[in-house]
C-alpha positions, 0 to 999 in steps of 0.5 A: 864174464866177470860178476860186476860185468854180469851184474851191470849187464843185467841191471842196464837190460832192465834200464837201469842208465847208472848201471850202463854209465859204469859198463860206458866208464870200464870200456870207453877208453879201451875202445877209444884206444883200439878205434885210435890205433885202427885209424888214427884219427882222434875225432873219428875214434871218439864218434867209434866209441859213441857208436859202439855204446849206442849200439850195446845199449840197443842190442843189450836184449840180444847180447849172449851172456855165454860169451864173454861182454869184453868180445862182444864189445870189442867185435862191435867196435872192430867191425865200426872201424873196419867199417870205417877203413872200407869208407876211406877207399885205401889206393893200394893193394894188399901185396904193395908197400903201403903208406902208413901204419899201427902196431906189433910185437914191439908192445913195449916200445909204445906208449901205455894204455893212458897215452893219448893223441897229443902224447904222440908228440912226445914218442921217440923216432922209434915208436913213430916208425913202429906206428907208422908201420902198423898203420900201413897194414892192410886192413885185414892184418891191421885189426889182428895185430892191433887186437893181438899185441896192443890188446894183449887177445889170444888168438881165441879171443880174437877169432870170437871178436872178429868171428873168424877160425883160429887157424885164420887169426894165426895166419893173418897174426904171422903175415902180419908180422911178416909185413911189419918186419919187411917194412921195419928192415929199412928202418931199424936193420938187423936189430928189428929183426930181434923184437920178433 
């Protein structure tokens, strides 16, 4: 945890609202982008951001300072997104061809972190195909792929966020990439496989 974050967390625990507001400013856009990429709905992503910070505020006394603050907040946000995905009760099986999706190793083809949902109108056909493929990922692969390739987290960090062994994370990243590779074969042909 950076010294700035550490100071802000300690002040927030003592009831300093301006310190907590600074933590919110540091993470609100990152959490929004994570939620939007997982859920593809602007309003729902905004709701996830609000709920994440509400839970962070209520549970600051439970935060373990031996772990990174970013890991803790991403865990809260990711779990909220996964709960939201489960509520949707998707009608596909993990082995079936999926309808819609979000991201993988094609980070360079996606818009920057500053992109908003409105910016999607401007995305190239390739970017849209990649976003659709990512959205089509089964839930268990979607979160690891988004955290790995769109938030540039290490396998260990993803394991910490999702509370799973690194070996499981590695397997899911690999299977998620395979799923995306197969999904995009029809869209890009052989040139897509060069991305991996």
